[in-house]
C-alpha positions in Angstrom: 0.0 0.0 0.0 3.1 2.3 0.1 2.7 2.8 -3.6 -0.9 3.8 -3.6 -0.3 7.4 -4.7 2.0 6.4 -7.4 1.4 5.1 -11.1 2.2 1.3 -11.1 2.5 -1.3 -13.6 3.7 -4.8 -14.3 3.6 -7.3 -17.1 1.3 -10.1 -17.2 1.7 -13.4 -19.0 -2.1 -13.6 -19.6 -3.4 -13.3 -23.2 -5.9 -10.5 -23.3 -8.7 -10.4 -25.7 -11.7 -8.0 -25.9 -14.7 -8.1 -28.0 -17.0 -5.3 -29.3 -20.1 -7.0 -30.4 -18.9 -10.1 -32.3 -15.6 -8.5 -33.4 -12.5 -9.2 -31.6 -10.9 -5.6 -31.0 -8.0 -6.4 -28.8 -5.8 -9.4 -29.0 -2.5 -9.2 -27.1 0.0 -11.3 -25.3 2.0 -8.0 -24.5 -0.4 -6.7 -21.8 0.4 -5.0 -18.5 -1.6 -4.6 -15.2 -1.8 -0.9 -14.4 -2.8 0.7 -11.2 -3.5 4.4 -11.3 -2.7 6.6 -8.3 -5.3 5.9 -5.5 -6.8 2.9 -7.4 -6.7 -0.4 -5.5 -8.0 -2.5 -8.5 -5.6 -2.8 -11.7 -6.8 -2.5 -15.3 -5.2 -4.1 -18.3 -3.3 -1.9 -20.9 -2.3 -3.1 -24.2 0.1 -1.7 -26.9 -1.9 0.2 -29.5 -0.5 -2.1 -32.1 -2.6 -5.0 -30.6 -5.8 -2.9 -31.0 -7.8 -3.8 -34.1 -10.3 -1.0 -34.0 -10.5 2.6 -34.5 -9.6 4.7 -31.4 -11.2 8.1 -31.2 -11.1 10.8 -28.5 -13.7 10.2 -26.0 -16.8 12.2 -25.9 -17.1 13.0 -22.2 -14.8 15.4 -20.3 -12.7 13.6 -17.6 -14.3 13.8 -14.2 -12.5 15.7 -11.3 -11.1 13.0 -9.0 -9.6 15.0 -6.2 -12.5 13.9 -3.8 -13.9 11.0 -5.5 -13.5 7.6 -3.7 -13.5 5.9 -0.4 -11.7 7.3 2.7 -9.4 5.2 4.7 -8.1 7.1 7.5 -4.5 6.1 8.4 -3.9 4.7 5.0 -4.3 7.6 2.7 -5.0 11.2 3.1 -6.8 11.2 -0.2 -9.9 8.9 -0.9 -8.8 5.8 -2.7 -10.6 4.5 -5.8 -12.2 1.1 -4.9 -14.1 -1.3 -7.3 -17.3 0.9 -7.0 -15.5 3.7 -8.9 -15.8 3.2 -12.7 -12.6 2.7 -14.7 -13.6 5.8 -16.6 -12.5 7.7 -13.7 -8.7 8.5 -14.2 -6.1 9.8 -11.9 -3.1 9.6 -14.3 -2.3 11.7 -17.5 -3.1 10.4 -20.8 -5.7 10.5 -23.5 -9.0 8.8 -22.9 -10.3 7.1 -26.2 -13.4 5.4 -27.2 -13.1 2.0 -29.2 -15.1 1.9 -32.5 
């Protein structure tokens, strides 16, 4: 938990596939688990070369995340992002995209 405020990542040996409708839009053996700052549950990241779909800028503006989350006194001075907070809420820099 000492790295809770940091962006953390590690490779995974799992093959990651994602479908949009009937189409496979992600197929990767080069994925990484990524924990954004304050997030206690990771998400998968894959190289853009392993995405078989059009990526377009997301339509919604990013949410303000400063006070979003669940307070855990004694663990973090800022609320943590538990599984009830959707992965659309980001605490790290980057471009949010939609898969089409």
